[in-house]
N, C-alpha and C positions, 0 to 999 in steps of 0.2 A: 202681667202680660204675655202671652205667648211672642217666644224671640221670632219668628217668621213675622208674626203679625206687627211685632216692632218695627221691623224694617219696613214692611209697606206703609206702616202708618206715619213715620219719621219721615220718610223721604217723599211722603204726598202733601206734607204741611206746605202752607202760603207761604210766601216770604214776608220775613218780618222780623221782629226784634227774637232772637233765639239765645238762649243761654244752655250750653252743655258743661256738665260737669262731671269729670270720670275720676275714680281713684282705685288703685287696689285695695283689698279689703282682706280680711283675716277670718277664720271660722271661729278661732275658739280663744277662750279666757286666757291671759290677760292681753294678749297681742291684738285683741281688738278694741281695745281702750284707746289705741292711737288711730284707729279707725275715724273716731269721733272728732279729735283734735283735727287731723289733715281735713275732714269735709270741711269744718268750720273757719280754716284757714282758706279754702278755696271759695266758701260763699263770700266769704270778707273780701277777696281778690275780685270776685264778680261784682260786689257792692261799688268798690273803687273804680273797676272799670266801667261801670255803669254811670259814674258820676257826669262823664262826656256826651252821652248819647242824648241825640235831639229832643226826645218825648220823654221828660222827666217823670210826668205821670205814668207811662207804661212801664217804665223802668221800676220805680217804686212798685208797682202792683204788682209785677213779677217776681221783685226780690220779698215781698212780703208773703206771697205765695210759696215762694220756696223756704222761707224761715218758718212756716206752716208746716209743709211737708215734713221736712226733716225733724222738725219738734217730736214728731210721732215715731220716727223710725227706730227700731231696736237693734243696735248693732250686734245683738248675741247671736240673731239669726243671719248675719253676712255669709255671703259664702267667698268668691275669690276677686270679686270687681263689683264696683258700686257705679250706677249712672244715675244723673238727675238732669232732665230735659223740662225746660219752661220756656213757655211763651204766653201771648196773651190768653191762649185757649185753657191753659192749666198745666199743672205739673206732673210729671211721671216719674217715679224712683223705681228702679230695676236691679235686681241682685243678680249678678253675671257670673255662671260657675266658669269662668274663665279671667285670669287676669288682664287687668287693662292697664295702659299707661296715665299717669298723673297728669290730667290737663283740664283747665276752664277754659271754656271758647266762647266768647261773644261775638255773635254773626247774624246774619238774614237767615242762615239755615243751619240744623244741627249738625252736629259733626259725630257722624256716624261711618265714616268710609272704612275705617280699619273694623268696627263692629261687624260691618257687611261681609269683610272679607273672612272674618273670623269665624261667623256664624253659616255662611253659607258653606264653608267648607268642613263644617262641622258634622258629628253623628250625635243625634239626641236621640235617646231610647230610654226604655224600661227594662228592668231585669224582673223576672216573674219568678221567685224561687218556691220550688213546692216538694213537699213530702208527702209520707204518708199521714203525717200528724199534722201538719201547719202551712201556712204558704206567707210570702212575703213579696212586697213589692218595691222596688227601689228604681230611682231614676238618676240615670246618668248622663254627662255629656264629654263626648271623647273619653280621656281616661280620669275624669273627674266626677265625683260622686256630687250629684246635686242634693238629693235628699232620700230618705225612707220615708215610706208612708205610714201613717200611724193613726190614731183615733182620733186626732186632730182634723184629719179629713173624713169628715160625716158622710157615710153613704146609706143609701135606701137597704143596701142589699148586705150590708154587712163591711165593717172598716178593718183595714191590715193593720198588725198581722193577723192571719184569721187561723182558728184552731179547728182541727176537723171535730165534727160532734158523732162522726158514725165509727170512731175507733173501735176495736173489738179487743179485749184485752185477752191475747192469747199466750199461754205459756206453752211450750215445747212444740209449738206449731209453726212452719215455715208458712209465707205469705198464701201459696197455694191452696192450702190447708183450712184457710180462715172462712168461715161462712159467709159468702154473699163479699168477699173482700173487693172482688174489682167492683161490682155493682154500687159499694159503698165509697169506694175511691172516685168513681166517675160523678156521682152524686155531690160529692164534697170539691171536686174542680169544676163543676157547672156554677156552684154558686161564689166558688172563686172568679170565675169567668164573669160573671154578672156584674161583681165589683170591679174587676178588670175593666170591662165595658162601659161601666158607669162613670171611670174616670178618663177614659179616652174620648169619650162622646161628650164630656163637659165641655161648654163653651167657652170659658175661660180658660182650659187647659189644651194641649195640643195634643191630637192622634199621633202615636209613635210607635217606631219599630218596636217591637217586644222581643226580647231573648229569655228563653226557658232554661232555669238552671235546675237539676234535680236528676234522678235517675233516668233510664232510656224508657222504663216499662212506664213512670208516671208522665214522663214526657207524651208518651203516644197515647197515654190515655188523655190527657190534658187537650191534645188535639182533637181528639174525637168529638168532644162536647164543645170544644171552642166555637163561639159565634162568628168570630173573624179570623180565621187562620192564615188568610193572607198577610196579616201583621206581624205573624212571627218569624222572625228573620235567620232562626237557629236555634240550638240548644247544646246546652254546655252539661255534660253528664260525668264530668271525672274530678267534680269538687266532692273531696272526701266528708269534710263536714259543712251544712248548709246553715250551720250556727254561727259562722264566723260572720265578723264586723262587715256593715255593707261594704265599707272601702276595700275590703279584700275581696269581695264579691266582683266589684269592679274590675279589679286587676283582672281575675279569672276569665272574664268574658271578651277582654281585649283582642282576641284572636278574632273574634267573630266580629267584632266593632270594625276592625282593620279592614274585614272581608268586606264589611257594607259599604265602608267607603271608598273601596277599589270599584265596588259595582256600582256604584253613584258616578264616579268619574267615567267608567266605560260608558254608561248610557249618555252622561252630557257629550261625550265625544261623539257618539251616533247621532244624538240630535243636530251637533254642529255639522256633521259629514252630511246629514239630510240636509239641512238649510242649505248648504254648499251645494249641493245637487241641483235643487229646485230653486237655484240663482237668490236666495234669500238672506245670504251670509254677506252681512257689511263689516270690513275691516277697516277701511279708510275712515277717519275722523270726520272730515268735510261733508262724506256721503251718509255718515250716520246724523250730523247735525240737521243735514237737510231731510232725511226720514223723520227724525222728531219735530220738524218745523212742520212736516206733512201730516204729521199723525199716524205714520207706519211704525 
């Protein structure tokens, strides 16, 4: 589920029994072995807590759904946090690319306040790493790696990583002397962009800002053929080796990530100022509640 959609979905649920389980997790073995133990303990805690729930049938149905959901979860694919949210409508399990506080809450609404703060203040983005030989696509969240796309993400236009099929085997020539080098590169980048746009347009994915990592010439060529250049928030052209692990690529783009976060904050302040000038800004809690009751 998209993180933004997650906020909208769970904040709009009807009141009723809602079980929220949150725990920090680990990306690698053997640390992730303890994740399964912690999750099992929290589920047991939830079951014990629900012994006193008035509607025993509803409570048991939800716990059975949770058991079924976690029985198929592979902890080898954990990120930095795990959330399980269950009510009479079903169970949703989400891997978070940030650490969460261990907690189990049974209430009439889901425990998402801290998650709202974390997600709304974050920069979620993709890094397209391009060279004349190949292309990679990496997803990041603030300073955390989410994952690098590979063949498991099947695409009609070609999965990442992609190799350039138009390479010219030149010996003793610089790039300017290679026949059709620029045209071939643009054709390759056009194919790369088709795959990028397929991911950006997937309903279950989120359209994210894109950072280009590569030399200045290739970045300029890609901008020429890109269908959605407005998605590109900047380029990092100073990485000497584009084959380094995805975690190190994420480190290299943090300057642009910080700039984009600052721009988001400035834009939000502009909206607040505009609302204040139009007498649409409410800061008093009683006025806010009256506006909610009035549907405003």
